[in-house]
OpenMM code with the backbone's topology and positions (N, CA, C; nanometers):
from openmm import Vec3, app, unit

residues = "MET PRO PRO ALA PRO ARG ALA ASN GLY ALA ILE PHE GLN PRO ASP THR GLY TYR LEU PRO LEU PHE GLU GLU ASP ARG PRO ARG MET SER GLY ASP LEU LEU THR VAL ILE PHE ASN GLU GLN VAL SER ALA SER ARG ASN SER GLU VAL ASN ALA GLU ARG GLU GLY ALA THR THR LEU THR THR ASP THR ALA PRO SER GLY LEU GLU ARG LEU VAL ASP TYR GLY ILE ASP ILE THR GLY ASN SER ASN PHE GLN GLY GLY GLY GLY ALA GLU ALA ARG ASN THR PHE SER GLY THR LEU THR ALA THR VAL LEU GLU VAL LEU PRO ASN GLY ASN PHE ARG VAL ARG GLY GLU LYS GLN ILE ARG ILE ASN GLU GLY THR GLU PHE ILE ARG PHE SER GLY ILE VAL ASP PRO ARG ALA ILE THR ALA ALA ASN GLN VAL LEU SER THR GLN VAL ALA GLU ALA ARG ILE GLU TYR VAL GLY ASN GLY TYR SER ASN GLU ALA GLN THR MET GLY TRP PHE GLN ARG LEU LEU LEU ASN ILE SER PRO TYR".split()
positions = [
    Vec3(12.0255, -7.1501, 5.7376),
    Vec3(12.1424, -7.3112, 5.6727),
    Vec3(12.1462, -7.3317, 5.5640),
    Vec3(12.2387, -7.4193, 5.5201),
    Vec3(12.1926, -7.4165, 5.3503),
    Vec3(12.1385, -7.5146, 5.3058),
    Vec3(12.0792, -7.5327, 5.2434),
    Vec3(11.9565, -7.6554, 5.1452),
    Vec3(12.0876, -7.7333, 5.2035),
    Vec3(12.0119, -7.8991, 5.2212),
    Vec3(12.0570, -8.0710, 5.2283),
    Vec3(12.1222, -8.0572, 5.0288),
    Vec3(12.1977, -8.1386, 5.0264),
    Vec3(12.2116, -8.1438, 4.8775),
    Vec3(12.1048, -8.2598, 4.8777),
    Vec3(12.0564, -8.2330, 4.6954),
    Vec3(11.9733, -8.3295, 4.6723),
    Vec3(12.0632, -8.4751, 4.6520),
    Vec3(11.9840, -8.5985, 4.6312),
    Vec3(12.0964, -8.6779, 4.6018),
    Vec3(12.0211, -8.6937, 4.4657),
    Vec3(12.0613, -8.7093, 4.3423),
    Vec3(11.9835, -8.7331, 4.2358),
    Vec3(12.0441, -8.8714, 4.1654),
    Vec3(12.1941, -8.9515, 4.2290),
    Vec3(12.2755, -9.0265, 4.1483),
    Vec3(12.3638, -9.0044, 4.0489),
    Vec3(12.4009, -8.8742, 4.0375),
    Vec3(12.4996, -8.8281, 3.9249),
    Vec3(12.6542, -8.8135, 3.9898),
    Vec3(12.7641, -8.8336, 3.9241),
    Vec3(12.8580, -8.8098, 3.9955),
    Vec3(12.8649, -8.6662, 4.0213),
    Vec3(12.8406, -8.5733, 3.9496),
    Vec3(12.8985, -8.4385, 3.9649),
    Vec3(12.7568, -8.3882, 4.0330),
    Vec3(12.7355, -8.2881, 4.1444),
    Vec3(12.6877, -8.2406, 4.2508),
    Vec3(12.7229, -8.0724, 4.2481),
    Vec3(12.6077, -8.0118, 4.1759),
    Vec3(12.6479, -7.8745, 4.1412),
    Vec3(12.6542, -7.8126, 4.2900),
    Vec3(12.5540, -7.8120, 4.3888),
    Vec3(12.4954, -7.7777, 4.4828),
    Vec3(12.5815, -7.8014, 4.6583),
    Vec3(12.7014, -7.8722, 4.5834),
    Vec3(12.8283, -7.9434, 4.6914),
    Vec3(12.9376, -7.8328, 4.7595),
    Vec3(12.9092, -7.7675, 4.7102),
    Vec3(13.0463, -7.6416, 4.7159),
    Vec3(13.1666, -7.6182, 4.6223),
    Vec3(13.0893, -7.6650, 4.5055),
    Vec3(13.2309, -7.6851, 4.3932),
    Vec3(13.2503, -7.5917, 4.3343),
    Vec3(13.4063, -7.6276, 4.3810),
    Vec3(13.4908, -7.4922, 4.3060),
    Vec3(13.5518, -7.4825, 4.2278),
    Vec3(13.5561, -7.4319, 4.1040),
    Vec3(13.6327, -7.4664, 3.9428),
    Vec3(13.7929, -7.3670, 4.0283),
    Vec3(13.9091, -7.4667, 3.9884),
    Vec3(14.0586, -7.4300, 3.9718),
    Vec3(14.0257, -7.2623, 3.9909),
    Vec3(14.0360, -7.2374, 3.8895),
    Vec3(14.0556, -7.0710, 3.8047),
    Vec3(13.9793, -6.9684, 3.8849),
    Vec3(13.9237, -7.0509, 3.9752),
    Vec3(13.7704, -6.8922, 3.9626),
    Vec3(13.7965, -6.7993, 4.1405),
    Vec3(13.8204, -6.7414, 4.1830),
    Vec3(13.7831, -6.6845, 4.3176),
    Vec3(13.6808, -6.7386, 4.4325),
    Vec3(13.7845, -6.7339, 4.5095),
    Vec3(13.6681, -6.7805, 4.6443),
    Vec3(13.5369, -6.6868, 4.7273),
    Vec3(13.4594, -6.6762, 4.6549),
    Vec3(13.3269, -6.5863, 4.6611),
    Vec3(13.2845, -6.6241, 4.6477),
    Vec3(13.1289, -6.5399, 4.7604),
    Vec3(13.0001, -6.6147, 4.7908),
    Vec3(12.9383, -6.6656, 4.6696),
    Vec3(12.8795, -6.7629, 4.6699),
    Vec3(12.7713, -6.7753, 4.5466),
    Vec3(12.6620, -6.7936, 4.6384),
    Vec3(12.6367, -6.8588, 4.7156),
    Vec3(12.5083, -6.9571, 4.7718),
    Vec3(12.5148, -6.9390, 4.9572),
    Vec3(12.3939, -6.9845, 4.9954),
    Vec3(12.3740, -6.9501, 5.1139),
    Vec3(12.4538, -7.0017, 5.2331),
    Vec3(12.4813, -6.9539, 5.3021),
    Vec3(12.6037, -7.0743, 5.4235),
    Vec3(12.7733, -7.0137, 5.3941),
    Vec3(12.7777, -6.9585, 5.2626),
    Vec3(12.9428, -6.9101, 5.2651),
    Vec3(12.9541, -6.7734, 5.3589),
    Vec3(13.0268, -6.6680, 5.3606),
    Vec3(13.1032, -6.6471, 5.4760),
    Vec3(13.1866, -6.5255, 5.3924),
    Vec3(13.1468, -6.4082, 5.4275),
    Vec3(13.2330, -6.2922, 5.3536),
    Vec3(13.2206, -6.1680, 5.4864),
    Vec3(13.3507, -6.1139, 5.4520),
    Vec3(13.3789, -6.0295, 5.5696),
    Vec3(13.3132, -5.8826, 5.5233),
    Vec3(13.2962, -5.7874, 5.6801),
    Vec3(13.2126, -5.6821, 5.6220),
    Vec3(13.3354, -5.5801, 5.6871),
    Vec3(13.3490, -5.4448, 5.5938),
    Vec3(13.4970, -5.3257, 5.6697),
    Vec3(13.3523, -5.2677, 5.6713),
    Vec3(13.3821, -5.1936, 5.8537),
    Vec3(13.2799, -5.0718, 5.8333),
    Vec3(13.3960, -4.9800, 5.8512),
    Vec3(13.3226, -4.9019, 5.7481),
    Vec3(13.3645, -4.7535, 5.7643),
    Vec3(13.2719, -4.6045, 5.7319),
    Vec3(13.2246, -4.6149, 5.8707),
    Vec3(13.1414, -4.5402, 5.8362),
    Vec3(13.1283, -4.4602, 5.9245),
    Vec3(13.0309, -4.3503, 5.8700),
    Vec3(13.0834, -4.1641, 5.9417),
    Vec3(12.9474, -4.1633, 5.9145),
    Vec3(12.9281, -4.0524, 6.0172),
    Vec3(12.7844, -3.9771, 6.0113),
    Vec3(12.7497, -3.8431, 6.0484),
    Vec3(12.7205, -3.7742, 5.9747),
    Vec3(12.7545, -3.6403, 6.0470),
    Vec3(12.5660, -3.5506, 6.0222),
    Vec3(12.5449, -3.4938, 6.0921),
    Vec3(12.4301, -3.4378, 6.0517),
    Vec3(12.3611, -3.3146, 6.1461),
    Vec3(12.3298, -3.2020, 6.1144),
    Vec3(12.3247, -3.0716, 6.1759),
    Vec3(12.1471, -3.0034, 6.1484),
    Vec3(12.0778, -2.9561, 6.2295),
    Vec3(11.9762, -2.9060, 6.2684),
    Vec3(11.9557, -2.7568, 6.2939),
    Vec3(11.9623, -2.6591, 6.3039),
    Vec3(11.9134, -2.4899, 6.3346),
    Vec3(11.7789, -2.4709, 6.2991),
    Vec3(11.7143, -2.4626, 6.3951),
    Vec3(11.5793, -2.3376, 6.3632),
    Vec3(11.5229, -2.2707, 6.4418),
    Vec3(11.5032, -2.1372, 6.3793),
    Vec3(11.4668, -2.0247, 6.4877),
    Vec3(11.3054, -1.9491, 6.4326),
    Vec3(11.2730, -1.9094, 6.5934),
    Vec3(11.0973, -1.9014, 6.5821),
    Vec3(11.1144, -1.7906, 6.6163),
    Vec3(11.0125, -1.6304, 6.5936),
    Vec3(10.9113, -1.5578, 6.6334),
    Vec3(10.7948, -1.5303, 6.6090),
    Vec3(10.7552, -1.4542, 6.7553),
    Vec3(10.6279, -1.4274, 6.6907),
    Vec3(10.5802, -1.2907, 6.8079),
    Vec3(10.4538, -1.2328, 6.7625),
    Vec3(10.4690, -1.1230, 6.8132),
    Vec3(10.3148, -1.1051, 6.8222),
    Vec3(10.2292, -1.0613, 6.9425),
    Vec3(10.0904, -1.0757, 6.9286),
    Vec3(10.0732, -0.9464, 7.0676),
    Vec3(9.9453, -0.8789, 7.0132),
    Vec3(9.9343, -0.7680, 7.0968),
    Vec3(9.7838, -0.7548, 7.0866),
    Vec3(9.7175, -0.6965, 7.2313),
    Vec3(9.6061, -0.6762, 7.1860),
    Vec3(9.5479, -0.5530, 7.2551),
    Vec3(9.4579, -0.5525, 7.2780),
    Vec3(9.3470, -0.4491, 7.3512),
    Vec3(9.2172, -0.3978, 7.4044),
    Vec3(9.1427, -0.4085, 7.4655),
    Vec3(9.0159, -0.3854, 7.5181),
    Vec3(8.9673, -0.2554, 7.5889),
    Vec3(8.8843, -0.1921, 7.5525),
    Vec3(8.8625, -0.0632, 7.6676),
    Vec3(8.6869, -0.1091, 7.6807),
    Vec3(8.6887, -0.0820, 7.8254),
    Vec3(8.5127, -0.0795, 7.7958),
    Vec3(8.5055, 0.0037, 7.9139),
    Vec3(8.3746, 0.1213, 7.8310),
    Vec3(8.3356, 0.2033, 7.9764),
    Vec3(8.1677, 0.1788, 8.0110),
    Vec3(8.1310, 0.2243, 8.0776),
    Vec3(8.0537, 0.1688, 8.0932),
    Vec3(7.9687, 0.3093, 8.1629),
    Vec3(7.8381, 0.3698, 8.1343),
    Vec3(7.7352, 0.4374, 8.2087),
    Vec3(7.6570, 0.4197, 8.3109),
    Vec3(7.6127, 0.2734, 8.2617),
    Vec3(7.5134, 0.2625, 8.3938),
    Vec3(7.5619, 0.1530, 8.4736),
    Vec3(7.5946, 0.0916, 8.5991),
    Vec3(7.6066, -0.0071, 8.6076),
    Vec3(7.4594, -0.0839, 8.7448),
    Vec3(7.4614, -0.2008, 8.7958),
    Vec3(7.3723, -0.2743, 8.8522),
    Vec3(7.3949, -0.2234, 8.9778),
    Vec3(7.2794, -0.1973, 9.0289),
    Vec3(7.2865, -0.1841, 9.1289),
    Vec3(7.3948, -0.2272, 9.2269),
    Vec3(7.4586, -0.1823, 9.2845),
    Vec3(7.5097, -0.1849, 9.4181),
    Vec3(7.7245, -0.2001, 9.3479),
    Vec3(7.7385, -0.1363, 9.2757),
    Vec3(7.8220, -0.1896, 9.1592),
    Vec3(7.8417, 0.0040, 9.1018),
    Vec3(7.7683, 0.1026, 9.1795),
    Vec3(7.7546, 0.2085, 9.1322),
    Vec3(7.8673, 0.2889, 9.0775),
    Vec3(7.9489, 0.1921, 9.2136),
    Vec3(8.1290, 0.3391, 9.2298),
    Vec3(8.1590, 0.2615, 9.0766),
    Vec3(8.1641, 0.1693, 9.0154),
    Vec3(8.2957, 0.1714, 8.9235),
    Vec3(8.2355, 0.2360, 8.7950),
    Vec3(8.1113, 0.2587, 8.8252),
    Vec3(8.0630, 0.3593, 8.6789),
    Vec3(8.2290, 0.4559, 8.6647),
    Vec3(8.2501, 0.5260, 8.7889),
    Vec3(8.3744, 0.5943, 8.7507),
    Vec3(8.4413, 0.5776, 8.6898),
    Vec3(8.4902, 0.4594, 8.6889),
    Vec3(8.6049, 0.3634, 8.6545),
    Vec3(8.6242, 0.3055, 8.5607),
    Vec3(8.6888, 0.3526, 8.4752),
    Vec3(8.6847, 0.2965, 8.3343),
    Vec3(8.7730, 0.2097, 8.3431),
    Vec3(8.7379, 0.0641, 8.2426),
    Vec3(8.7809, -0.0509, 8.2658),
    Vec3(8.8609, -0.1038, 8.1566),
    Vec3(8.9663, -0.1061, 8.1440),
    Vec3(9.1012, -0.0741, 8.0413),
    Vec3(9.1811, -0.2061, 8.0241),
    Vec3(9.2012, -0.2786, 7.9612),
    Vec3(9.2728, -0.4191, 7.9307),
    Vec3(9.3087, -0.3569, 7.8007),
    Vec3(9.4429, -0.4553, 7.8458),
    Vec3(9.5629, -0.4467, 7.7336),
    Vec3(9.5755, -0.5717, 7.7650),
    Vec3(9.6769, -0.5811, 7.6477),
    Vec3(9.7746, -0.7131, 7.6345),
    Vec3(9.8942, -0.7125, 7.5305),
    Vec3(9.9852, -0.8131, 7.5929),
    Vec3(10.0735, -0.8267, 7.4759),
    Vec3(10.1646, -0.9127, 7.4901),
    Vec3(10.2012, -1.0143, 7.3839),
    Vec3(10.2722, -1.0974, 7.4214),
    Vec3(10.3879, -1.1105, 7.3122),
    Vec3(10.5082, -1.1848, 7.3825),
    Vec3(10.6318, -1.1882, 7.2773),
    Vec3(10.6609, -1.2786, 7.2618),
    Vec3(10.7702, -1.3875, 7.2421),
    Vec3(10.8056, -1.5773, 7.2117),
    Vec3(10.9588, -1.5580, 7.1017),
    Vec3(11.0212, -1.6104, 7.1145),
    Vec3(11.1391, -1.5847, 7.0624),
    Vec3(11.1815, -1.7381, 7.1221),
    Vec3(11.1947, -1.7981, 6.9846),
    Vec3(11.2424, -1.9175, 7.0495),
    Vec3(11.3993, -2.0111, 6.9525),
    Vec3(11.4939, -2.0988, 7.0188),
    Vec3(11.5527, -2.1271, 6.8466),
    Vec3(11.5960, -2.2324, 6.9567),
    Vec3(11.6422, -2.3378, 6.8982),
    Vec3(11.7682, -2.4418, 6.8978),
    Vec3(11.8537, -2.5346, 6.7929),
    Vec3(11.9302, -2.6004, 6.7995),
    Vec3(11.9885, -2.6612, 6.7165),
    Vec3(12.0155, -2.7768, 6.7354),
    Vec3(12.0488, -2.8758, 6.6900),
    Vec3(12.1159, -3.0158, 6.7109),
    Vec3(12.2282, -3.0368, 6.6319),
    Vec3(12.3374, -3.1227, 6.6844),
    Vec3(12.4907, -3.1542, 6.5916),
    Vec3(12.4948, -3.2433, 6.6172),
    Vec3(12.5313, -3.3801, 6.5758),
    Vec3(12.5796, -3.5123, 6.5830),
    Vec3(12.6743, -3.5798, 6.4603),
    Vec3(12.8114, -3.6274, 6.5293),
    Vec3(12.8829, -3.6928, 6.4346),
    Vec3(12.9050, -3.8007, 6.5542),
    Vec3(12.9059, -3.9018, 6.4351),
    Vec3(12.9343, -4.0691, 6.4687),
    Vec3(13.0279, -4.1285, 6.3274),
    Vec3(13.1627, -4.1658, 6.4273),
    Vec3(13.2922, -4.2483, 6.3224),
    Vec3(13.2193, -4.3941, 6.3695),
    Vec3(13.2268, -4.5377, 6.3062),
    Vec3(13.2307, -4.6462, 6.3372),
    Vec3(13.3246, -4.7690, 6.2140),
    Vec3(13.4397, -4.8417, 6.2875),
    Vec3(13.5242, -4.8911, 6.2016),
    Vec3(13.5154, -4.9883, 6.2273),
    Vec3(13.6095, -5.1055, 6.1980),
    Vec3(13.6143, -5.2650, 6.2196),
    Vec3(13.6005, -5.3367, 6.0765),
    Vec3(13.5554, -5.4319, 6.1754),
    Vec3(13.5467, -5.5600, 6.0401),
    Vec3(13.4537, -5.6515, 6.1154),
    Vec3(13.3713, -5.7573, 6.0406),
    Vec3(13.3058, -5.8620, 6.0940),
    Vec3(13.2582, -5.9341, 5.9556),
    Vec3(13.2637, -6.0756, 6.0338),
    Vec3(13.2272, -6.2465, 5.8841),
    Vec3(13.1007, -6.1873, 5.9744),
    Vec3(13.0342, -6.1931, 5.8255),
    Vec3(12.9163, -6.2355, 5.8384),
    Vec3(12.8657, -6.3007, 5.7350),
    Vec3(12.7141, -6.4155, 5.7014),
    Vec3(12.6548, -6.5181, 5.6774),
    Vec3(12.6041, -6.4750, 5.5415),
    Vec3(12.5648, -6.5293, 5.4780),
    Vec3(12.5332, -6.5483, 5.3221),
    Vec3(12.3692, -6.6451, 5.4132),
    Vec3(12.3084, -6.5322, 5.3975),
    Vec3(12.1696, -6.6508, 5.4425),
    Vec3(12.0681, -6.6541, 5.3006),
    Vec3(12.0779, -6.5774, 5.2090),
    Vec3(11.9735, -6.5934, 5.1562),
    Vec3(12.0566, -6.5396, 5.0031),
    Vec3(12.0033, -6.6136, 4.8571),
    Vec3(12.0526, -6.5397, 4.7399),
    Vec3(11.9140, -6.5032, 4.6808),
    Vec3(11.9202, -6.4104, 4.6757),
    Vec3(11.8201, -6.3081, 4.6778),
    Vec3(11.7847, -6.3897, 4.4949),
    Vec3(11.6602, -6.3384, 4.4423),
    Vec3(11.6461, -6.3903, 4.2612),
    Vec3(11.6727, -6.3254, 4.1708),
    Vec3(11.7530, -6.1668, 4.1615),
    Vec3(11.8171, -6.0942, 4.0787),
    Vec3(12.0011, -6.1205, 4.1661),
    Vec3(11.9781, -6.2101, 4.2148),
    Vec3(12.1407, -6.2515, 4.2561),
    Vec3(12.2544, -6.1717, 4.3762),
    Vec3(12.1421, -6.0714, 4.4316),
    Vec3(12.2502, -6.0111, 4.5953),
    Vec3(12.1833, -6.1711, 4.6912),
    Vec3(12.2934, -6.0825, 4.7586),
    Vec3(12.3112, -6.1835, 4.8492),
    Vec3(12.2594, -6.0902, 5.0039),
    Vec3(12.1708, -6.1772, 5.0895),
    Vec3(12.0994, -6.1268, 5.2312),
    Vec3(12.2171, -6.2040, 5.2540),
    Vec3(12.2294, -6.0935, 5.3876),
    Vec3(12.3518, -6.1050, 5.4838),
    Vec3(12.3231, -6.0735, 5.6076),
    Vec3(12.3406, -6.1568, 5.7079),
    Vec3(12.3453, -6.1726, 5.8251),
    Vec3(12.4715, -6.2260, 5.9475),
    Vec3(12.5438, -6.0745, 6.0374),
    Vec3(12.6779, -6.1802, 6.1173),
    Vec3(12.6475, -6.0860, 6.2385),
    Vec3(12.7310, -6.2054, 6.3452),
    Vec3(12.7194, -6.0950, 6.4588),
    Vec3(12.8508, -6.1498, 6.5631),
    Vec3(12.9293, -6.0268, 6.6394),
    Vec3(13.0191, -6.0357, 6.7095),
    Vec3(12.9570, -6.0482, 6.8541),
    Vec3(13.0565, -6.1523, 6.9483),
    Vec3(13.0304, -6.0952, 7.0869),
    Vec3(13.1360, -6.0415, 7.1895),
    Vec3(13.1789, -5.9524, 7.2144),
    Vec3(13.3081, -5.9528, 7.2807),
    Vec3(13.2377, -5.9629, 7.4248),
    Vec3(13.3541, -6.0406, 7.5489),
    Vec3(13.3101, -6.0250, 7.6765),
    Vec3(13.4537, -5.9593, 7.7193),
    Vec3(13.4805, -5.8262, 7.7724),
    Vec3(13.5382, -5.7952, 7.8433),
    Vec3(13.5283, -5.7529, 7.9819),
    Vec3(13.6062, -5.7788, 8.0463),
    Vec3(13.5564, -5.7999, 8.2363),
    Vec3(13.4365, -5.8110, 8.3088),
    Vec3(13.3688, -5.7069, 8.3074),
    Vec3(13.2772, -5.7668, 8.3312),
    Vec3(13.1780, -5.7108, 8.2252),
    Vec3(13.2157, -5.6589, 8.1094),
    Vec3(13.1058, -5.6275, 8.0181),
    Vec3(13.0819, -5.7217, 7.8890),
    Vec3(12.9820, -5.7187, 7.8310),
    Vec3(12.9648, -5.7965, 7.6870),
    Vec3(12.9299, -5.6798, 7.5775),
    Vec3(13.0117, -5.6623, 7.5085),
    Vec3(12.9656, -5.6128, 7.3750),
    Vec3(12.9077, -5.6535, 7.2470),
    Vec3(12.7855, -5.5976, 7.1803),
    Vec3(12.7660, -5.6474, 7.0784),
    Vec3(12.7774, -5.6180, 6.9170),
    Vec3(12.7954, -5.6122, 6.8527),
    Vec3(12.8294, -5.5976, 6.7082),
    Vec3(12.6731, -5.6736, 6.6129),
    Vec3(12.5926, -5.6382, 6.5524),
    Vec3(12.5203, -5.6836, 6.4389),
    Vec3(12.5078, -5.6216, 6.3637),
    Vec3(12.5204, -5.6542, 6.2845),
    Vec3(12.5238, -5.6533, 6.1213),
    Vec3(12.4271, -5.7296, 6.0505),
    Vec3(12.3397, -5.6619, 5.9295),
    Vec3(12.2368, -5.7243, 5.8085),
    Vec3(12.2433, -5.6421, 5.7269),
    Vec3(12.1988, -5.6789, 5.6119),
    Vec3(12.1641, -5.6092, 5.4638),
    Vec3(12.1603, -5.6933, 5.3516),
    Vec3(12.2098, -5.6564, 5.2288),
    Vec3(12.2196, -5.6910, 5.1221),
    Vec3(12.2989, -5.6353, 5.0448),
    Vec3(12.3419, -5.7768, 4.9653),
    Vec3(12.5370, -5.7468, 4.8969),
    Vec3(12.5153, -5.7569, 4.8042),
    Vec3(12.5563, -5.7256, 4.6747),
    Vec3(12.5638, -5.6912, 4.5447),
    Vec3(12.6967, -5.7355, 4.5023),
    Vec3(12.6800, -5.8726, 4.4677),
    Vec3(12.8129, -5.9493, 4.4163),
    Vec3(12.9292, -5.8972, 4.3314),
    Vec3(12.9041, -5.8064, 4.2891),
    Vec3(12.9638, -5.7626, 4.2555),
    Vec3(13.0926, -5.6863, 4.3204),
    Vec3(13.0199, -5.5968, 4.4197),
    Vec3(13.1155, -5.5465, 4.5051),
    Vec3(13.1858, -5.5564, 4.6074),
    Vec3(13.2288, -5.7239, 4.6098),
    Vec3(13.3193, -5.8036, 4.6843),
    Vec3(13.3933, -5.7885, 4.6351),
    Vec3(13.5232, -5.7304, 4.7172),
    Vec3(13.6620, -5.7272, 4.6068),
    Vec3(13.7247, -5.9112, 4.5634),
    Vec3(13.8182, -5.9604, 4.5472),
    Vec3(13.8907, -6.0630, 4.5422),
    Vec3(13.9252, -6.1326, 4.7206),
    Vec3(13.9307, -6.0675, 4.7783),
    Vec3(13.9849, -6.0538, 4.9227),
    Vec3(13.8798, -6.1001, 5.0055),
    Vec3(13.7725, -6.0931, 4.9324),
    Vec3(13.6530, -6.1837, 4.9893),
    Vec3(13.5086, -6.0750, 5.0681),
    Vec3(13.5913, -5.9521, 5.0562),
    Vec3(13.5393, -5.8272, 5.1165),
    Vec3(13.4447, -5.7279, 5.1145),
    Vec3(13.3124, -5.6673, 5.1819),
    Vec3(13.3240, -5.5293, 5.1069),
    Vec3(13.2767, -5.4059, 5.1996),
    Vec3(13.3062, -5.3147, 5.1830),
    Vec3(13.2653, -5.2261, 5.2787),
    Vec3(13.1433, -5.1994, 5.2804),
    Vec3(13.1009, -5.1051, 5.4187),
    Vec3(12.9530, -5.1310, 5.4833),
    Vec3(12.9024, -5.0559, 5.4315),
    Vec3(12.9907, -4.8897, 5.3637),
    Vec3(12.8947, -4.8252, 5.2864),
    Vec3(12.8057, -4.8270, 5.1295),
    Vec3(12.9273, -5.0119, 5.1002),
    Vec3(12.8332, -5.0374, 4.9536),
    Vec3(12.7238, -5.1385, 4.9949),
    Vec3(12.6864, -5.1766, 5.1414),
    Vec3(12.5506, -5.2073, 5.1947),
    Vec3(12.4031, -5.2110, 5.2320),
    Vec3(12.3379, -5.2159, 5.1047),
    Vec3(12.1862, -5.1889, 5.0778),
    Vec3(12.1351, -5.1910, 5.2326),
    Vec3(12.0114, -5.1375, 5.2525),
    Vec3(11.9051, -5.2259, 5.3801),
    Vec3(12.0003, -5.2314, 5.4665),
    Vec3(12.1699, -5.1550, 5.5265),
    Vec3(12.2069, -5.1689, 5.5844),
    Vec3(12.2010, -5.1805, 5.7582),
    Vec3(12.1644, -5.2291, 5.8619),
    Vec3(12.1520, -5.2581, 6.0130),
    Vec3(12.2875, -5.2698, 6.0910),
    Vec3(12.3720, -5.1482, 6.1287),
    Vec3(12.4337, -5.2088, 6.2477),
    Vec3(12.3905, -5.1578, 6.3414),
    Vec3(12.4048, -5.2341, 6.4440),
    Vec3(12.3929, -5.1833, 6.5700),
    Vec3(12.5414, -5.2487, 6.6715),
    Vec3(12.5645, -5.1635, 6.7788),
    Vec3(12.6829, -5.1712, 6.8529),
    Vec3(12.6180, -5.1580, 6.9933),
    Vec3(12.6048, -5.2400, 7.0421),
    Vec3(12.5214, -5.2019, 7.1897),
    Vec3(12.6142, -5.2795, 7.3569),
    Vec3(12.6324, -5.2448, 7.4215),
    Vec3(12.6668, -5.3291, 7.5151),
    Vec3(12.5915, -5.3275, 7.6716),
    Vec3(12.6533, -5.4378, 7.7589),
    Vec3(12.5705, -5.4337, 7.8942),
    Vec3(12.7059, -5.4651, 7.9874),
    Vec3(12.6633, -5.4078, 8.1339),
    Vec3(12.8148, -5.4104, 8.1978),
    Vec3(12.7899, -5.3348, 8.3042),
    Vec3(12.8870, -5.2788, 8.3915),
    Vec3(12.8813, -5.2276, 8.4374),
    Vec3(12.9272, -5.0757, 8.4540),
    Vec3(13.0332, -5.0581, 8.3412),
    Vec3(12.9749, -4.9069, 8.2309),
    Vec3(12.8917, -4.8286, 8.1841),
    Vec3(12.7910, -4.9352, 8.0896),
    Vec3(12.7093, -4.8952, 8.0432),
    Vec3(12.5624, -4.8976, 8.1968),
    Vec3(12.6303, -4.9634, 8.3177),
    Vec3(12.4489, -4.9051, 8.3400),
    Vec3(12.4892, -4.7911, 8.4716),
    Vec3(12.6293, -4.7066, 8.5059),
    Vec3(12.7020, -4.6261, 8.4903),
    Vec3(12.6090, -4.4881, 8.4300),
    Vec3(12.5938, -4.4970, 8.2980),
    Vec3(12.5838, -4.3726, 8.1860),
    Vec3(12.4595, -4.4016, 8.1815),
    Vec3(12.4041, -4.4758, 8.2415),
    Vec3(12.2027, -4.4747, 8.2122),
    Vec3(12.1529, -4.3842, 8.3644),
    Vec3(12.0729, -4.2902, 8.3503),
    Vec3(11.9986, -4.2500, 8.4376),
    Vec3(11.8766, -4.3666, 8.5490),
    Vec3(11.9119, -4.3440, 8.6480),
    Vec3(11.8555, -4.4576, 8.7060),
    Vec3(11.6512, -4.4303, 8.7549),
    Vec3(11.6064, -4.5604, 8.7923),
    Vec3(11.4311, -4.5221, 8.7415),
    Vec3(11.3518, -4.3912, 8.8688),
    Vec3(11.4547, -4.3589, 8.9233),
    Vec3(11.3550, -4.2868, 9.0454),
    Vec3(11.4448, -4.1452, 8.9901),
    Vec3(11.5888, -4.1472, 8.9394),
    Vec3(11.5821, -4.0181, 8.8575),
    Vec3(11.4943, -3.9670, 8.7820),
    Vec3(11.4749, -4.0506, 8.6799),
    Vec3(11.3719, -4.0670, 8.5170),
    Vec3(11.2409, -4.0409, 8.5332),
    Vec3(11.1625, -4.0619, 8.6532),
    Vec3(11.0818, -4.0184, 8.7243),
    Vec3(10.9865, -3.8731, 8.7807),
    Vec3(11.1172, -3.9095, 8.8848),
    Vec3(11.1530, -3.6929, 8.8967),
    Vec3(11.1277, -3.5872, 8.8069),
    Vec3(11.2259, -3.6302, 8.6869),
    Vec3(11.2533, -3.5254, 8.5581),
    Vec3(11.1279, -3.5569, 8.5257),
    Vec3(11.0353, -3.6446, 8.4644),
    Vec3(10.8647, -3.6398, 8.4426),
    Vec3(10.7685, -3.5774, 8.5153),
    Vec3(10.7882, -3.5265, 8.6488),
    Vec3(10.7166, -3.5417, 8.7301),
    Vec3(10.7421, -3.3466, 8.7679),
    Vec3(10.8497, -3.3519, 8.8223),
    Vec3(10.8972, -3.1911, 8.8520),
    Vec3(10.8397, -3.1073, 8.7263),
    Vec3(10.8313, -2.9759, 8.7678),
    Vec3(10.8575, -2.8567, 8.6376),
    Vec3(10.9170, -2.8303, 8.6354),
    Vec3(10.9975, -2.7965, 8.7637),
    Vec3(11.1575, -2.6693, 8.7105),
    Vec3(11.2717, -2.7828, 8.6513),
] * unit.nanometer
topology = app.Topology()
chain = topology.addChain("A")
for resn in residues:
    res = topology.addResidue(resn, chain)
    for name in ("N", "CA", "C"):
        topology.addAtom(name, app.Element.getBySymbol(name[0]), res)
């Protein structure tokens, strides 16, 4: 919330939202609004390859054996081993998020940048979707239409979550998760 204006007895109060006639309507203090335009495109991929080989051999021949095991002297003990391991893996993800959200300036930082935060809640039928956004905006990145691209926001945190029947259908049940963690197959 913006701080309460100080009453100092003067006619001109600079922190009461004064806007000169020839200036653009851009945010300049806490409580002002700013439209954030989302155009996020994230793509990532990763591949890995592993090869390991191991061989070993042991031979044991005895000339004498303890009593009761004299018949084993005729048989030499031969132990050999071989181990191979090959593994590989990969992961790929691509996400796109677009839209707009109006955020509020929470704080004007000492260097003039704005700490902003906004939330939008959409209820459709039996489900509710939330879009939450926060970050730090450089006032020079704000356009004349009072908009900023999400790609120009520092420390941007974008959260898009929902709840309802459709989201519950996409989630594995607790009993299935338990069996998945216990079962060796």
